[in-house]
C-alpha positions in Angstrom: 16.5 -57.7 4.1 12.9 -58.8 4.0 9.9 -58.3 1.7 6.2 -57.6 2.1 4.2 -58.7 -0.9 6.5 -57.7 -3.8 8.4 -54.9 -2.0 11.8 -55.3 -0.4 12.3 -53.7 3.1 15.6 -53.0 4.9 14.9 -54.3 8.4 17.1 -53.3 11.3 19.4 -56.0 12.7 17.2 -56.3 15.8 14.1 -55.1 13.9 11.7 -58.0 14.4 9.9 -58.7 17.7 7.0 -61.2 18.0 4.2 -61.4 20.5 3.1 -65.0 21.0 0.1 -65.4 23.4 -2.6 -67.8 24.2 -6.1 -67.2 25.6 -7.3 -69.5 28.4 -10.9 -69.9 29.5 -11.2 -70.4 33.3 -14.2 -71.4 35.4 -14.3 -70.9 39.2 -15.3 -73.8 41.4 -16.4 -73.8 45.0 -13.2 -75.4 46.3 -9.7 -75.3 45.0 -8.1 -74.0 41.8 -10.2 -72.8 38.9 -10.9 -75.2 36.1 -9.4 -74.6 32.6 -11.2 -76.2 29.7 -9.8 -74.4 26.6 -6.4 -73.0 25.5 -6.4 -71.2 22.2 -3.4 -69.7 20.4 -3.9 -66.0 19.7 -2.8 -64.4 16.4 0.9 -63.6 16.2 1.8 -59.9 16.2 5.0 -58.9 14.6 6.6 -55.5 15.2 9.1 -54.4 12.5 11.6 -51.5 12.4 13.7 -50.6 9.4 14.4 -48.2 6.6 12.7 -47.4 3.3 15.4 -46.1 0.9 16.1 -45.7 -2.8 14.0 -44.5 -5.7 11.0 -46.6 -4.7 10.8 -45.4 -1.0 7.8 -43.2 -1.6 6.0 -45.8 -3.7 6.5 -48.5 -1.0 5.3 -46.0 1.7 2.2 -45.3 -0.3 1.5 -49.0 -0.9 1.9 -49.8 2.8 -0.5 -47.0 3.8 -3.1 -48.1 1.2 -2.9 -51.7 2.3 -3.3 -50.7 6.0 -6.2 -48.3 5.3 -8.0 -50.9 3.1 -7.4 -53.8 5.5 -5.6 -55.7 2.7 -3.9 -59.0 3.3 -0.1 -59.0 3.1 2.6 -61.6 3.0 5.8 -60.9 5.0 9.0 -62.9 4.7 12.0 -61.9 6.8 13.4 -63.6 9.9 9.8 -64.4 10.7 7.3 -65.4 8.0 3.6 -64.4 8.0 1.8 -65.7 5.0 -1.4 -63.9 5.7 -1.4 -60.8 7.8 -2.9 -57.3 8.1 -1.0 -54.1 8.9 -2.2 -52.8 12.3 0.0 -49.7 12.4 2.6 -48.0 10.2 4.7 -45.0 11.3 7.5 -43.2 9.5 10.1 -40.6 10.4 12.6 -38.7 8.3 16.1 -37.5 9.1 18.9 -35.9 7.1 20.9 -39.1 7.3 18.5 -40.8 5.0 18.5 -38.7 1.9 15.1 -39.3 0.2 14.4 -42.2 2.6 12.7 -42.7 5.9 12.7 -44.9 9.0 9.6 -46.9 9.8 7.9 -48.9 12.5 5.1 -51.3 11.5 3.0 -53.9 13.3 1.5 -56.9 11.5 -1.1 -59.3 12.8 -1.6 -62.8 11.6 -5.1 -63.3 10.2 -7.1 -66.2 8.8 -8.9 -65.8 5.5 -12.5 -66.8 5.4 -13.5 -69.2 2.6 -15.6 -67.9 -0.2 -19.3 -68.1 -0.8 -20.2 -69.1 -4.3 -23.2 -69.8 -6.5 -23.8 -73.4 -7.5 -24.3 -73.4 -11.3 -26.4 -76.6 -11.2 -28.9 -75.5 -8.5 -28.6 -71.7 -8.8 -28.3 -71.6 -5.0 -25.7 -69.6 -3.1 -23.5 -71.8 -0.9 -22.2 -69.7 2.1 -18.9 -70.7 3.6 -17.4 -67.3 4.3 -17.8 -63.6 3.7 -16.8 -63.2 0.1 -18.8 -63.8 -3.1 -17.8 -66.0 -6.0 -20.0 -66.6 -9.0 -19.3 -69.8 -11.0 -20.7 -71.1 -14.2 -19.7 -73.8 -16.6 -17.1 -71.6 -18.3 -15.9 -68.7 -16.1 -15.4 -67.8 -12.5 -15.9 -64.3 -11.2 -14.9 -62.9 -7.8 -16.5 -59.8 -6.2 -13.9 -57.9 -4.3 -14.5 -57.1 -0.7 -12.5 -54.8 1.5 -9.3 -56.5 2.5 -8.8 -58.4 -0.7 -5.5 -58.0 -2.5 -4.3 -59.3 -5.8 -1.9 -61.6 -3.8 -4.6 -63.0 -1.5 -6.8 -63.8 -4.4 -3.9 -65.5 -6.2 -3.3 -67.6 -3.0 -7.1 -68.4 -2.8 -7.5 -69.5 -6.4 -4.1 -70.8 -7.4 -2.5 -71.8 -4.1 0.4 -69.4 -4.6 0.9 -65.6 -4.8 2.7 -66.1 -8.1 -0.5 -65.9 -10.1 -1.1 -62.2 -9.4 0.3 -61.1 -12.8 -2.3 -63.4 -14.6 -5.1 -62.0 -12.4 -4.1 -58.4 -13.1 -3.6 -58.9 -16.8 -7.1 -60.4 -17.1 -8.8 -57.6 -15.2 -6.5 -54.6 -15.7 -9.2 -52.4 -17.4 -11.8 -52.9 -14.7 -9.3 -52.7 -11.8 -7.9 -49.4 -13.1 -11.3 -47.9 -13.8 -12.5 -48.8 -10.3 -9.4 -47.2 -8.7 -9.8 -44.0 -10.7 -13.5 -43.8 -9.8 -12.5 -44.1 -6.1 -10.1 -41.2 -6.4 -6.8 -42.9 -7.1 -4.6 -42.0 -10.0 -4.1 -45.8 -10.6 -4.2 -49.1 -8.8 -0.4 -49.3 -8.8 -0.4 -52.5 -10.8 -3.3 -54.0 -8.8 -2.1 -53.0 -5.4 -5.3 -51.2 -4.7 -8.5 -53.2 -5.2 -11.9 -51.5 -4.7 -14.7 -53.3 -2.9 -17.5 -54.3 -5.2 -15.3 -54.7 -8.3 -16.1 -58.0 -10.1 -12.9 -59.8 -11.3 -12.7 -62.7 -13.8 -10.6 -65.6 -12.5 -8.7 -66.9 -15.6 
């Protein structure tokens, strides 16, 4: 058993395999072995196989596809733990043995979240320290959603834990749902789908 964001997954007994690699920069020299001056760890890639079963199987499949297509950040906890990752691929197959369910293969890649840019209330200038946009004033903080944001990654960013996602969604339910409907979704599935450009209040 494992979970990704708030959904439980049934992972096969040998259903997790991890690629751990490093990148090495080499420089040739006239005589002897090349010189290495930098060794950098590459992002982990985790391949998962398992089953989606039960009444929520279709909802979980739809959420995983939406997160992958939007480049949303996910948190995976199983035998391995990736606290900030993106879904690189997600494949499903069905058989008569899994009534209403499906087998899946999924690859996650570890990612590092850029720090936010924000507007300094005292000077009115924008401080750039990343790719996202945060507007702060003396009373309230607003975050402008960019592709890849999830309700969980924003909770981690502002509260240091993904447990604050319910507070974020409750404070912004109307605008999240309106943006999702305008983008062609029937709903945001409780904040699972965030649309780029939506301005959210951070309570």
